[in-house]
C-alpha positions, -999 to 999 in steps of 0.1 A, spaced: -210 -242 24 -177 -229 36 -167 -219 0 -201 -202 -5 -196 -182 27 -161 -173 17 -173 -161 -17 -201 -141 -1 -177 -125 23 -154 -115 -6 -182 -100 -25 -197 -81 5 -165 -71 22 -133 -77 1 -99 -72 16 -64 -69 4 -57 -106 8 -84 -112 -19 -62 -91 -43 -31 -111 -38 -38 -139 -63 -47 -114 -90 -17 -93 -81 8 -122 -83 -7 -133 -116 -5 -99 -131 31 -94 -119 42 -123 -142 27 -105 -173 44 -71 -170 76 -54 -159 72 -54 -121 94 -44 -92 87 -55 -56 101 -31 -30 111 -48 3 105 -84 -9 112 -100 25 110 -137 32 73 -145 38 50 -153 9 74 -131 -11 95 -127 -31 73 -128 -61 85 -149 -90 95 -134 -123 98 -98 -110 127 -75 -99 129 -81 -61 145 -54 -40 156 -56 -3 182 -43 21 188 -77 36 209 -102 16 192 -131 35 161 -124 13 181 -131 -18 169 -101 -37 177 -93 -74 188 -58 -62 204 -53 -28 195 -17 -19 187 6 10 156 25 -1 159 50 28 162 85 17 179 76 -16 172 76 -53 159 42 -63 185 24 -85 162 24 -116 158 46 -147 127 68 -152 97 50 -167 110 15 -162 81 -4 -146 45 -12 -153 38 -23 -118 51 -17 -82 44 -39 -52 53 -24 -18 38 -47 9 47 -38 45 78 -17 35 70 20 32 63 24 69 100 15 74 113 43 53 123 78 66 102 98 41 69 85 27 66 115 3 101 110 -12 94 72 -16 62 80 -35 80 104 -57 106 78 -65 78 52 -73 62 77 -96 96 84 -113 105 48 -121 70 38 -134 54 43 -168 22 63 -173 -8 41 -163 14 18 -142 -3 2 -111 11 6 -76 1 -18 -48 9 -6 -12 1 -22 22 10 -3 55 -2 -6 91 -28 20 101 -17 45 127 -43 32 152 -29 -4 150 -7 -17 178 15 -32 151 24 3 140 41 8 173 53 -27 183 79 -29 155 108 -5 165 119 -3 128 87 15 118 94 52 110 60 63 96 25 64 111 2 65 82 -35 74 78 -58 57 54 -59 91 37 -21 95 34 -22 88 -4 -48 115 -8 -19 140 -8 -11 128 -44 -47 122 -56 -62 151 -77 -93 168 -62 -91 153 -27 -92 178 1 -56 171 12 -43 175 -24 -63 207 -29 -48 222 3 -13 209 3 -6 190 -29 11 219 -46 43 210 -27 47 180 -50 40 179 -87 34 142 -93 0 125 -91 -17 91 -89 -53 81 -93 -70 59 -67 -83 26 -79 -89 7 -47 -85 13 -10 -91 -13 17 -91 -6 54 -85 -37 75 -98 -35 110 -82 -51 141 -95 -84 154 -132 -90 156 -140 -56 141 -128 -69 107 -155 -95 107 -182 -69 107 -188 -56 72 -207 -25 83 -177 -13 102 -154 -21 73 -177 0 51 -176 29 76 -138 29 77 -135 27 39 -163 51 29 -164 75 58 -127 74 65 -123 109 79 -152 104 104 -138 70 114 -103 83 119 -113 115 137 -138 100 161 -137 62 162 -104 46 152 -90 43 187 -121 23 197 -127 5 164 -90 1 157 -74 -2 123 -50 -30 113 -38 -21 78 -44 0 47 -41 -12 12 -40 11 -18 -41 3 -55 -30 34 -74 -25 43 -110 4 65 -121 -7 97 -138 19 113 -161 
């Protein structure tokens, strides 16, 4: 029964954790870089792991803050950036570098805390407060891209976006649906009551 309930939950209200097995399997089949590999469930095996801390035993020891990433143009088929971009000084520059080092059609997997989450403020190393619509800046035909996207020439397409809610709210599929499908309304009127936890994007590189 537990397995049936879990399968029903994944079908009705999937989250980014449900993507992790697929993501890790895919990473072994293509040229992949993991930015900010950390020490938790990561680093991924068989990929290029990057981190600023030598204790994580990365393949590439590098500070990604405000610098050109140490890879050539069009190198990777996949980028994994789990709980790292919120630590960088400039989200827009980081996305530009991700676009530069990836091949056309590459997949990009990003997880960040939502700006309404307590976790966004508790960690003093966080430098970015990000909306679930932050990547719309780089997605053609979104309202934000139409109004402001001309400042940057690179583009992605949106494949998936999951909004994880805080605590008990995340167990209520209608609220998850609201946050993911009426995102502007939720962020403008409800998100400091029905608080967010994290945002996951799967993007495809457009070149």
